[in-house]
C-alpha positions in Angstrom: 1.2 59.5 -0.4 1.1 56.7 -2.8 4.5 57.4 -4.2 5.9 57.4 -0.6 4.4 54.1 0.3 5.7 52.4 -3.1 9.2 53.9 -2.2 9.2 52.5 1.3 8.4 49.1 0.0 11.2 49.3 -2.4 13.6 50.3 0.2 12.5 47.3 2.4 13.0 44.9 -0.4 16.3 46.3 -1.1 17.4 46.0 2.6 15.9 42.4 2.7 18.1 41.5 -0.3 21.1 43.0 1.2 20.8 40.7 4.1 20.3 37.5 2.0 23.4 38.5 0.3 25.0 38.9 3.5 24.7 35.4 4.3 21.4 35.4 6.4 19.3 32.2 5.9 16.0 32.7 3.6 12.8 32.6 5.7 11.1 29.1 5.9 8.5 28.6 3.1 5.3 27.1 4.4 4.3 25.8 0.9 0.8 25.4 -0.4 -1.8 23.5 1.7 -1.6 20.5 -0.5 1.9 19.9 0.0 1.1 19.0 3.8 -0.2 15.5 5.1 -4.0 15.8 5.4 -6.0 13.6 7.5 -9.6 12.1 6.9 -11.8 10.0 9.3 -13.0 6.7 8.0 -15.6 6.4 10.8 -15.6 3.8 13.5 -19.0 2.0 12.9 -17.2 -0.7 10.9 -13.8 -2.3 11.5 -11.8 -1.4 8.2 -10.3 -4.6 6.8 -8.5 -3.5 3.5 -8.3 -0.7 0.8 -7.2 -0.8 -2.9 -6.5 2.0 -5.5 -7.5 2.3 -8.8 -6.4 4.8 -11.4 -5.8 8.3 -10.4 -8.7 9.0 -8.3 -10.5 6.0 -7.0 -10.1 3.9 -3.8 -12.4 1.0 -2.5 -12.6 0.2 1.1 -14.1 -3.1 2.8 -15.3 -3.2 6.5 -17.5 -5.3 8.8 -19.2 -4.4 11.9 -17.3 -3.3 14.7 -19.0 -5.4 17.4 -16.1 -7.4 19.0 -18.5 -10.3 19.8 -19.7 -10.4 16.3 -16.8 -11.2 14.2 -18.3 -13.8 12.2 -21.0 -11.2 11.2 -22.3 -12.7 7.7 -22.1 -9.2 5.8 -19.4 -6.6 4.8 -19.8 -3.3 3.5 -17.9 -1.8 0.5 -17.4 1.8 0.0 -15.8 3.8 -2.9 -14.1 7.2 -3.2 -13.5 9.0 -6.4 -11.7 12.0 -4.8 -8.6 10.2 -3.5 -10.3 9.2 -0.1 -11.9 12.6 0.8 -15.4 11.3 0.7 -17.0 8.0 0.5 -20.3 6.2 -0.9 -21.6 3.0 -0.3 -21.2 0.4 -3.2 -22.3 -2.8 -1.5 -24.3 -2.3 1.6 -24.0 -4.2 4.7 -25.1 -7.9 4.1 -24.6 -8.2 0.4 -21.3 -9.9 0.9 -22.3 -12.9 2.8 -20.2 -15.3 4.7 -17.0 -13.7 4.2 -15.8 -14.3 7.9 -13.9 -11.8 10.2 -11.2 -10.8 7.5 -11.4 -10.0 3.9 -9.4 -8.2 1.2 -10.8 -6.2 -1.7 -9.0 -5.9 -5.1 -10.5 -4.1 -8.4 -8.8 -5.0 -11.8 -10.7 -2.2 -13.4 -14.1 -0.2 -13.1 -16.3 -3.3 -13.3 -14.3 -6.4 -12.3 -13.3 -6.6 -8.5 -12.8 -9.3 -5.9 -13.4 -9.7 -2.2 -11.7 -12.9 -0.8 -10.4 -14.3 2.5 -8.5 -17.3 3.6 -11.2 -19.5 4.4 -12.2 -20.8 1.1 -14.2 -17.9 0.0 -14.3 -15.8 -3.1 -16.9 -13.1 -4.2 -16.6 -11.7 -7.8 -18.3 -8.7 -9.2 -18.7 -7.6 -12.9 -20.5 -4.3 -12.1 -18.4 -2.4 -10.0 -19.7 -4.2 -6.7 -23.4 -3.6 -7.2 -23.8 -7.4 -7.4 -21.6 -10.2 -6.4 -21.2 -14.0 -7.4 -19.8 -16.0 -4.3 -17.8 -19.0 -5.0 -18.6 -20.8 -1.7 -16.7 -23.7 -0.2 -14.2 -23.5 -3.2 -10.7 -24.9 -3.1 -9.2 -21.3 -3.2 -7.6 -20.8 0.0 -5.9 -17.3 -0.5 -6.8 -13.6 0.7 -5.2 -11.4 -1.9 -5.2 -11.3 -5.5 -2.9 -9.4 -8.1 -3.9 -9.3 -11.7 -1.7 -9.2 -14.8 -4.6 -8.1 -16.7 -8.5 -8.6 -16.7 -7.9 -12.4 -17.7 -5.0 -13.2 -15.9 -4.3 -13.3 -12.2 -2.9 -14.7 -9.1 -4.5 -15.6 -5.8 -2.1 -16.1 -2.9 -2.0 -15.6 0.9 0.4 -17.6 3.4 0.2 -20.9 1.3 0.7 -22.0 -2.3 0.1 -19.9 -5.2 -3.2 -20.0 -7.3 -3.6 -18.7 -10.9 -6.4 -17.7 -13.2 -6.6 -17.2 -16.9 -10.4 -16.7 -17.3 -10.7 -13.4 -15.1 -11.2 -15.0 -11.7 -14.0 -17.5 -12.6 -11.8 -20.4 -11.8 -8.4 -20.7 -10.2 -6.0 -23.7 -10.3 -2.6 -24.3 -8.7 0.0 -22.3 -10.7 3.6 -21.1 -10.7 6.3 -23.4 -11.4 9.4 -23.0 -9.4 7.6 -21.2 -6.6 7.4 -22.4 -2.9 4.5 -22.0 -0.7 3.8 -19.0 1.8 3.5 -16.3 -0.6 3.2 -12.8 1.3 3.0 -10.2 -1.3 3.1 -9.6 -5.1 3.5 -6.5 -6.8 3.0 -6.3 -10.7 5.0 -4.3 -12.9 3.5 -5.1 -16.3 1.1 -7.4 -18.1 3.9 -10.1 -18.0 6.3 -8.9 -14.9 5.8 -9.3 -11.3 7.7 -9.6 -8.1 6.9 -11.8 -5.2 8.2 -12.0 -1.5 7.7 -15.2 0.4 9.2 -16.8 3.5 11.6 -18.4 1.2 13.0 -15.6 -0.7 12.1 -13.1 -3.6 11.0 -14.4 -6.8 10.3 -12.7 -10.4 8.2 -13.8 -13.3 8.4 -12.4 -16.8 5.6 -14.5 -18.2 2.5 -13.5 -16.0 3.0 -16.1 -13.4 3.6 -19.3 -15.5 7.0 -19.6 -14.0 9.0 -18.0 -11.3 12.7 -17.4 -10.9 14.4 -16.9 -7.5 16.3 -13.7 -7.1 17.1 -13.7 -3.6 17.2 -16.2 -0.7 16.5 -13.6 2.0 13.8 -15.1 4.2 10.7 -13.9 5.3 9.8 -11.1 2.9 6.6 -9.6 3.7 6.0 -6.3 1.8 7.4 -5.6 -1.6 7.3 -2.9 -4.1 9.4 -2.0 -7.2 9.3 1.3 -9.4 10.6 -0.4 -12.4 12.2 -3.7 -13.5 15.6 -2.9 -11.8 14.7 -0.7 -8.5 12.8 -2.4 -5.9 12.6 -2.8 -2.0 11.4 -5.6 0.4 10.6 -5.5 3.9 11.6 -8.8 5.8 11.1 -10.0 9.1 13.4 -12.0 11.3 11.6 -13.8 14.1 14.3 -14.7 16.7 12.1 -16.8 18.9 8.6 -16.4 20.7 9.9 -14.2 23.4 12.0 -11.8 21.5 10.7 -9.1 19.1 11.0 -9.4 15.4 13.9 -7.8 13.7 12.8 -6.0 10.2 15.3 -5.4 7.5 14.5 -3.1 4.4 16.4 -4.7 1.3 17.1 -2.5 -1.7 17.9 -3.7 -5.1 19.0 -1.5 -8.1 20.0 -4.1 -10.3 16.9 -6.2 -10.8 17.8 -8.5 -7.8 21.4 -9.4 -8.6 22.3 -7.7 -5.5 20.6 -6.3 -2.3 21.7 -3.8 0.2 20.3 -4.1 3.8 18.8 -1.1 5.7 17.9 -2.1 9.4 14.4 -0.6 9.9 14.5 -0.5 13.7 17.0 2.4 13.6 14.1 4.8 13.1 10.9 2.9 13.0 10.6 3.2 16.7 7.8 1.0 18.7 5.5 0.6 15.9 7.6 -1.2 13.3 6.3 -4.8 12.8 5.8 -5.6 9.2 6.3 -1.9 8.0 4.5 -1.0 4.6 6.5 0.4 1.8 6.0 2.4 -1.4 7.9 3.8 -4.3 6.0 6.9 -5.9 6.4 8.0 -9.5 9.5 10.1 -8.8 11.4 7.2 -7.3 10.8 8.2 -3.7 10.6 5.3 -1.0 8.0 5.6 1.6 8.0 3.7 4.9 5.8 4.0 7.9 7.8 4.8 11.1 6.5 5.5 14.7 3.8 7.9 14.3 5.3 9.2 11.0 6.2 8.7 7.5 9.9 8.2 6.3 10.7 9.2 2.9 14.1 8.4 1.3 15.0 10.1 -2.2 18.2 7.8 -2.5 17.0 4.1 -2.1 17.2 4.1 1.8 20.6 5.9 2.4 19.1 8.8 4.0 15.6 9.4 5.3 13.4 12.5 6.0 10.9 12.0 8.8 7.2 13.6 8.4 4.9 13.5 11.3 1.2 12.6 10.7 -1.3 14.7 12.2 -3.7 13.2 14.7 -1.4 11.4 17.0 0.1 7.9 17.0 -0.3 5.5 13.9 -1.8 2.1 14.9 0.6 -0.9 14.3 -1.9 -2.8 12.2 -4.2 -2.2 9.1 -1.7 -0.1 7.2 -1.0 0.5 3.6 0.5 3.0 1.1 -1.0 3.6 -2.4 -0.2 5.8 -5.5 -3.2 7.6 -6.6 -2.9 10.2 -9.0 -0.8 13.0 -7.7 -1.2 11.9 -4.2 0.6 9.4 -1.9 -2.3 7.7 0.4 -1.6 5.9 3.7 -4.1 4.4 5.8 -4.2 2.7 9.3 -7.3 1.6 11.3 -10.1 4.4 10.9 -7.8 7.2 9.5 -6.5 7.9 6.1 -3.7 10.4 5.4 -2.5 11.8 1.8 -0.1 14.3 0.7 0.1 15.8 -2.8 3.5 15.6 -4.9 4.1 17.2 -8.2 5.2 14.6 -10.7 
């Protein structure tokens, strides 16, 4: 009986092979479970304000209480994940980070040195991974984001002039010769090189922010990402007037900013398109949020693949992409999605 069964299986395999040779399409492959977008709830007890990635496995997440009548609640909670966003533990409990206001962002340079900042002249700094914080209250530092070249040298920025520190963020001063105000985003490539998007164009530094060179005069750049010194992308926003919707463009360079190609985002982003986040992964794939989906391009924006995210519509605020080890991570509102990619 066993020999008959094996012969039957062999016959079926042979017939299947004949059909494939005759031109029939192969059966679709579902792929391993890690190759689909997984979703994780972050919880609704807090309004989640910002997230940052550190290394191949670690994420930090900051939030404040979700009571809409208590936007200036004096304490924020900081959480940490060491499994790429699947589970979270409290690092700094509610109330430890005082007077940070309704909005705050988090940035960790390494396992120990981290910052929580906002744009109302407040900077909180930790040297022990968030267990304790020193708050620089009523400081002259009006910024809400930090980008570090190394543990000593970093820039603080928001919708205003650039600030620079060379002592690990203990003090900041005005910095960045040749750089206008209204800095929206900085992407650090190395200990010396970074790209910046501002309301007046795109700039590059090769000396850790001492000086900046303008590489494009395309206005209103908001989100910027580079995979290497030559290949990068910028989302720009053209606000026509107060009554018309803004038009977003995706600008791509493959020659270090000498030339830029325009890709109009509105063609496929749908209704949720304002200030679309972007990301290059380690294989030069470009990721961008669409309307309840993630758009992925393997040819620098020439063509796109649309991948629908589980759990419905993606909120139009609070979203960002991260590279974290073998995962691409995307978060919005109180939800986190991640997908495995083989590098």
